[in-house]
C-alpha positions in Angstrom: 6.6 -19.5 13.7 8.0 -23.0 11.3 11.5 -21.9 9.7 10.0 -23.4 6.2 8.1 -20.1 6.0 11.3 -18.2 5.7 12.5 -16.8 2.7 14.8 -14.6 0.8 14.6 -11.5 0.3 16.6 -8.9 -1.9 15.9 -5.1 -0.3 18.4 -3.0 -2.2 21.8 -4.2 -2.3 21.1 -6.1 0.4 19.6 -9.5 0.7 17.7 -10.6 4.5 16.3 -13.7 5.6 12.4 -12.9 6.0 9.0 -14.2 6.9 5.9 -13.4 5.3 3.5 -12.3 7.6 -0.4 -13.2 6.8 -3.1 -10.3 7.0 -5.7 -11.0 9.7 -7.6 -8.0 10.2 -7.9 -4.4 7.5 -9.1 -1.1 7.7 -8.1 0.9 5.1 -9.3 4.6 4.8 -9.1 6.1 1.5 -8.2 9.8 1.3 -10.6 12.1 -0.9 -9.0 15.0 -3.2 -11.3 17.8 -4.9 -9.2 18.8 -7.8 -9.0 22.5 -9.4 -11.4 21.6 -12.3 -14.4 19.8 -10.2 -13.5 16.7 -10.5 -13.1 14.4 -6.7 -10.4 11.8 -6.5 -10.2 8.5 -4.0 -7.1 7.5 -3.3 -6.4 4.5 -1.3 -2.9 2.3 -0.9 -3.5 -1.1 -0.2 -0.7 -3.3 1.7 -0.4 -6.1 -0.5 2.5 -8.4 2.0 4.6 -8.1 4.9 7.2 -9.5 6.1 8.6 -9.4 9.3 13.0 -9.0 8.5 14.5 -11.7 11.0 17.3 -10.6 13.1 16.7 -7.0 12.4 15.0 -4.6 15.4 14.2 -1.1 15.4 15.9 1.4 17.5 12.9 0.8 20.5 13.9 -3.1 20.0 10.9 -3.5 18.4 10.5 -6.3 15.0 11.9 -4.2 12.1 9.1 -5.6 8.8 9.2 -4.9 4.9 5.7 -3.7 3.7 4.8 -3.7 0.4 2.0 -2.1 -1.2 0.1 -0.8 -4.4 -2.5 2.7 -5.0 -5.8 2.1 -6.5 -7.4 5.6 -7.6 -11.4 5.7 -8.3 -12.9 8.7 -9.6 -15.7 10.0 -7.7 -17.1 12.4 -10.1 -15.8 13.8 -13.9 -14.7 17.5 -14.2 -17.3 20.3 -14.6 -16.0 20.1 -17.7 -16.8 16.3 -18.8 -20.0 16.7 -17.2 -20.8 19.5 -19.4 -19.5 17.8 -22.5 -21.7 14.9 -21.7 -18.7 12.8 -20.2 -17.1 12.3 -22.9 -13.0 12.9 -23.5 
């Protein structure tokens, strides 16, 4: 891996050297929840970027990674009340 990809990243109180890694394949499985009012929401936490922390290993000797992700929420079906009232608030 070329040194020109390496960056400094501040994680909490520490600044570490990291290498950003391209995600070459992804398979994200959403979780679906039905709420007590009948609403169904779908939640997924897609990974935005992955960094390998240089010089750090876990207890089994594997490289350490820092993963940045986001949260996406989609309403699959509105509540029973919003359906009865024509979908308005």
